[in-house]
C-alpha positions as CSV (number, residue, x, y, z in Angstrom):
1,M,2.5,47.0,13.8
2,W,5.0,48.7,11.5
3,A,7.8,46.0,11.9
4,P,6.6,43.6,9.2
5,D,6.2,46.4,6.6
6,I,9.7,47.7,7.4
7,Y,11.2,44.2,7.3
8,E,9.6,43.6,3.9
9,G,10.4,47.0,2.3
10,S,13.9,47.6,3.7
11,P,17.2,46.2,2.3
12,T,18.2,43.0,4.1
13,P,21.3,44.5,5.9
14,V,19.1,47.3,7.3
15,T,16.4,44.8,8.3
16,A,19.1,42.7,10.1
17,F,20.4,45.8,11.9
18,L,16.8,46.8,13.0
19,S,16.2,43.3,14.2
20,I,19.3,42.9,16.4
21,A,20.7,46.3,17.5
22,P,17.7,47.8,19.3
23,K,17.1,44.6,21.3
24,I,20.7,44.4,22.4
25,S,20.9,48.1,23.4
26,I,17.6,48.1,25.3
27,S,18.5,44.9,27.0
28,A,21.9,46.1,27.9
29,N,20.6,49.3,29.4
30,M,17.8,47.6,31.3
31,S,20.3,45.0,32.6
32,R,22.5,47.8,33.9
33,V,19.6,49.5,35.6
34,S,18.4,46.3,37.2
35,I,21.8,45.3,38.4
36,V,22.7,48.7,39.9
37,A,19.3,49.5,41.4
38,S,16.5,47.0,42.1
39,Y,13.2,48.0,40.7
40,G,9.9,47.6,42.5
41,G,6.9,45.4,42.0
42,T,5.1,47.8,39.7
43,L,7.9,47.8,37.2
44,Q,8.2,44.1,37.4
45,Q,4.4,43.7,36.7
46,I,4.8,46.0,33.6
47,F,7.6,43.8,32.3
48,F,5.5,40.8,33.1
49,F,2.5,42.2,31.1
50,C,4.7,43.4,28.2
51,S,6.4,40.1,27.9
52,I,3.1,38.1,27.7
53,A,1.6,40.6,25.2
54,S,4.7,40.4,23.0
55,M,4.8,36.6,23.0
56,I,1.1,36.3,22.2
57,L,1.1,39.0,19.5
58,G,4.3,37.6,17.8
59,A,3.0,34.0,17.8
60,L,-0.5,34.7,16.6
61,A,0.4,37.3,13.9
62,A,3.1,35.1,12.4
63,M,0.5,32.4,11.5
64,A,-1.2,34.5,8.8
65,Q,1.9,35.6,6.9
66,T,2.7,34.4,3.3
67,K,6.0,36.2,2.6
68,V,9.4,35.0,3.8
69,K,10.5,38.2,5.7
70,R,7.2,38.9,7.5
71,P,7.2,35.8,9.8
72,L,10.8,36.8,10.8
73,A,9.4,40.2,11.9
74,H,6.7,38.6,14.0
75,S,9.2,36.1,15.4
76,S,11.3,39.1,16.4
77,I,8.3,40.6,18.2
78,G,7.8,37.3,20.0
79,H,11.4,36.9,20.9
80,V,11.3,40.3,22.6
81,G,8.7,38.8,24.9
82,Y,10.8,35.7,25.5
83,I,13.9,37.7,26.3
84,H,12.1,40.1,28.6
85,T,11.0,37.2,30.6
86,G,14.3,37.6,32.3
87,F,13.4,41.2,33.3
88,S,10.1,40.0,34.7
89,C,12.0,37.9,37.2
90,G,14.0,40.7,38.7
91,T,16.7,38.2,39.8
92,I,20.3,37.6,38.7
93,E,19.3,34.3,37.2
94,G,16.8,36.1,35.1
95,I,19.4,38.6,33.9
96,Q,21.8,35.7,33.1
97,S,19.1,33.9,31.1
98,L,18.3,37.1,29.3
99,L,22.0,37.5,28.3
100,I,22.1,34.0,27.0
101,G,18.8,34.5,25.1
102,I,20.1,37.8,23.5
103,F,23.3,36.1,22.3
104,I,21.5,33.1,20.8
105,Y,18.8,35.3,19.3
106,A,21.4,37.6,17.7
107,S,23.3,34.5,16.3
108,M,20.1,33.1,14.8
109,T,19.0,36.4,13.3
110,I,22.4,37.0,11.7
111,D,22.2,33.5,10.2
112,A,18.6,34.0,8.9
113,F,19.3,37.4,7.3
114,A,22.5,36.1,5.7
115,I,20.4,33.5,3.9
116,V,17.6,35.9,2.8
117,P,19.6,37.7,0.1
118,A,20.5,34.3,-1.4
119,L,16.7,33.5,-1.4
120,R,16.0,36.8,-3.2
121,Q,18.5,36.0,-5.9
122,T,16.7,32.8,-6.6
123,R,13.4,34.7,-6.9
124,V,12.1,33.3,-3.6
125,K,9.7,35.9,-2.1
126,Y,6.8,33.8,-0.7
127,I,6.8,30.9,1.6
128,A,5.3,28.7,-1.1
129,D,8.4,29.3,-3.3
130,L,10.7,27.7,-0.7
131,G,9.7,24.2,-1.9
132,A,12.0,24.4,-4.9
133,L,15.0,25.7,-2.9
134,A,16.1,22.2,-1.9
135,K,16.6,21.3,-5.5
136,T,18.2,24.6,-6.6
137,N,20.4,25.3,-3.5
138,P,20.4,22.4,-1.0
139,I,23.0,23.9,1.3
140,S,21.0,27.2,1.7
141,A,17.9,25.1,2.2
142,M,19.5,23.0,4.9
143,T,21.0,26.0,6.7
144,F,17.8,28.0,6.5
145,S,15.8,25.0,7.8
146,I,18.2,24.5,10.8
147,T,18.0,28.2,11.6
148,M,14.2,28.2,11.5
149,F,14.0,25.1,13.6
150,S,16.2,26.9,16.1
151,Y,13.9,30.0,16.0
152,A,11.0,27.7,16.7
153,G,12.7,26.2,19.7
154,I,13.1,22.6,18.5
155,P,15.4,20.6,20.8
156,P,18.5,20.2,20.9
157,L,19.1,23.4,18.9
158,A,20.2,26.7,20.5
159,G,16.8,28.4,20.4
160,F,15.4,25.6,22.6
161,C,18.2,26.1,25.1
162,S,17.6,29.9,25.3
163,K,13.9,29.4,25.9
164,F,14.6,26.7,28.4
165,Y,16.8,29.0,30.5
166,L,14.4,31.8,30.3
167,F,11.4,29.7,31.3
168,F,13.4,28.0,34.0
169,A,14.3,31.4,35.5
170,A,10.7,32.5,35.4
171,L,9.7,29.4,37.3
172,G,12.5,30.0,39.8
173,C,11.3,33.5,40.6
174,G,7.7,32.4,41.1
175,A,6.3,33.7,37.7
176,Y,4.2,30.5,37.4
177,F,1.8,32.1,34.8
178,L,4.6,33.5,32.6
179,A,6.4,30.2,31.9
180,P,3.2,28.3,30.7
181,V,2.2,31.2,28.4
182,G,5.7,31.2,27.0
183,V,5.5,27.5,26.3
184,V,2.1,27.8,24.6
185,T,3.2,30.7,22.5
186,S,6.4,28.8,21.6
187,V,4.4,25.9,20.4
188,I,2.2,28.2,18.3
189,G,5.4,29.9,17.0
190,R,6.8,26.4,16.1
191,W,4.0,26.0,13.7
192,A,4.5,29.5,12.2
193,A,8.3,29.2,11.9
194,G,8.1,25.6,11.0
195,R,6.3,26.5,7.7
196,L,9.5,28.1,6.4
197,P,11.7,25.0,6.4
């Protein structure tokens, strides 16, 4: 619940660091644990529940936001759920898809938070202010649009590929409820992230 306020109030480099570094470190540590020692069904169910809760919360909460940084915070919450789909599988394919998802998420987030300071310089704070960006800075507008479409998972962009690998790994390990929930929340997230471009 504190993430959108922190994203909004912090300087952009701090926000980018808070968005990327904890996810990479937690995923790396959990990947190491899951590779070295297999975890039981109880821990797998906890990952399953946390993944679903994070995807639903991130998708639904992003719909009501009006500022530029706040949907990025809720998208970050949702992407934790997508990435932890790999942990829910408990298989090597799940860990491989998790690593691909982390790399693509970090690349998209670095790109998005590299553009946000340029938006602040042009006095863009709310989503409604983005309409004039195509006239004032068309290159930033195009780059930001492509990044947000990738966040939303529009094919053939990288965000779609990472979600495809994660959901395919979930189906491969028998998590037949997790993949459809991920697809539905991804569609809801497309509407929320699609408002930015």
